[in-house]
N, C-alpha and C positions, 0 to 999 in steps of 0.2 A: 479778347481783352477789353472791348468796349463794355460788355455787361459787368465785368469785374470793376471797371473804373466807376461806372454809375453806382454800383453797390457800395463801394468805398466812399464815394461822395455823399451818399445818403447817410451812411453811418457817422461820418464826420459832422455833417450838418445837424443830425439828430443829437449827437453828443453835445455840441455847442449850445443847442437850444435848452438842454437840461443841465447846464453847468451849475446853475444856482437858482434859487427861488427867494429873492429878497422879499421879506414879509410886507404885505400891505396891512398896516395897522388899522386901517379903516374898513377892512374887509372881514369876511367871516373867518372864524378859527375852527379848525377841525382837529381830529386826533393826530394828524401829521404836521400840524402847525398852522401858520397863517397862509392864506392864499397868496399867490405871487403878484408882486407889484409890476405894473405894465411898463413904466418908464424908470430906468435905473441909471444912476450916476456913480462915480467913484466915491462920493460921500456916503453912499449906502454901505460901503465896505470899510469905513473908518469911524471910530468911536473914541471920543476924548473924555468920556464921563468918569474914567477911573483915575484921572490925574489929581483930583481934589481929595483932601483928607475928609473922611466921613465924620459926622457929628456924634461924638461919644458921650455927650452929656445926657444920659438916659439911665434907666434902671440897670441895664446890663453893662454899661460903660463900654459899649461896642457899637460899631456900625458896619453894615453890609451894603456895598454899592454894587448892584448886579449889572452885568452886560449880557442879559439873556435876549431872546428874540423880541420881547416886548420893548426893550430899551435899544437894542442893536439889531435891527431887522435883517442885516446882512448875514447873520448866522442862522437864520431861519432855514430849516431843512438840512443843515450841514452836520448836525450831531455833535456840535461843540458849543461851549460858552465859557464865560469867565466872570469872576467877581472879585472885588477888593474887600479885604477885612481890615478894619482899624480897631484896635483894642487899647483903651487907656490902661493905666496901671490898675490891676484888679479886675479888668474887663473879662467878660466871658461870652462866648457863643454857646447858648444853652444846648442841652441834649436835643438832637433833632435827627431827622432822616431825610433823604432825597429819594422819593419813590421811583424817579425816572432816570437816575444816573449815578455812576460812581464819581468820586471826587478826588482830585489831586491838589494838595496844598504846597505852596512854596513860600517859605518865610523870607521876607525881604529885610526886615528890621526887627530887632528885639528878640524875645524868647517866648515860645508858646509851649504849653503842655497840651498835647492833643491825644485823642484816643477814640477807640470804637469797641463795641461789644459784638461778639459773635451771635448768630441767630439762636443758638441753643442756650444763650445767657450764661454759659459756663466759663467763657474766656474773655478777658479784657486785654486789649493791645494798646498801651499808652506809652508815650515817650516825650521827653523834653526836646523841643526842636529849636535849633539856633539858626542864625542867618545862613541862607543857602541850603538848608535842609528841606527835603520834600517828604511827604507821607501820603499814602493813598487810603481812601475810605471806601470800601466796597458798597455797591448799590444797595439801598434800602436798610442799611445797618445804622443803629443809633451811634452818634458820634458827637464830639464836643471839641472846643478849643478854649484855653484859658491863658491870659497873659500872666506868665510865671516870672516875669522880670521886673525891673525897677524903672523901665522906660516904656514909652509908647511902642506898641507892636504893629507892624504892617505885614500883611500876607496877601497873596493872590491865590485864588482857588479856581481850578478849571474843571469842567464837567464834560462827559461824553454825551451831552444832550443840549439842544438849544433852549430847552425849558425843563430843567431838572426837577422842579417842584420841591416843596419843602413842607415838613410837618414838624413843628416844635412841640416837644412833649408837654412842657409846662402850660403852654397856651391851649393845647388840646384838652388838658385836664381841668384847668382852673380859669380860663378866660371865656367860658360860655355858660349856658344855663343847665349843665348837667347837675342833677341834684346832689347835694352834699352827702346824703345817705348812700347814694350809689357809689360815689367816689370813695367813701370810707370803707364800704364793703370790698371794693376791688383793689384798693391800695393799702389797706390796714393803717391808714393815717387817722389820727383823732380828728373829730369834727372841728375843734377850735383851730387847729393848724390849717385845715382845709378852708375854713371861712376866712382866715387871715390871708391865705394865698389868693383866694377869689377876690378879696378886697384889693390886694395889690395889683392883680392882673385884670381886674374889671369884670370878673364873672359874677353870676347871680345864682340863686337856687340853693 
């Protein structure tokens, strides 16, 4: 019985030691996330940053307030995170992907048109979402959200990753120095439209 007792004690103590890994934002970051913070308090597991309305006075009339591992170190290594979306009337979260996570959206106020495209580009799944509706966006697929109502919209999006990553299609194409000629060849857009988009989004070339 004594060997069994010591074995169980070891397992319990080992499990407690690995219950969490609050991120040390001043430490190195690896593929698995931040290194573990040495001294932890209850405040590491609480985050109040999603209470305030985001600033929607911008080009897309929308704001994303994340609570990923970089903002909320308590989720580091846990495979979860959340963010707040605020969309003014006519606001849009442009076409984008999350390479590292699937996404679940919950509409809290207003009306959103949301959708995603299958990887074979043959199917589009879109629907108008009202308060209380949820929708899932599979990992890595292009998706979007648009305020389809006449009032401010608020939604919360959760991810099965502490750092889901994001690639916004329009910024990837028009906010850098990728030559206009290359974009024209690969998108079939005319050069005048490409230069206009580069001008709006800060790209060159």
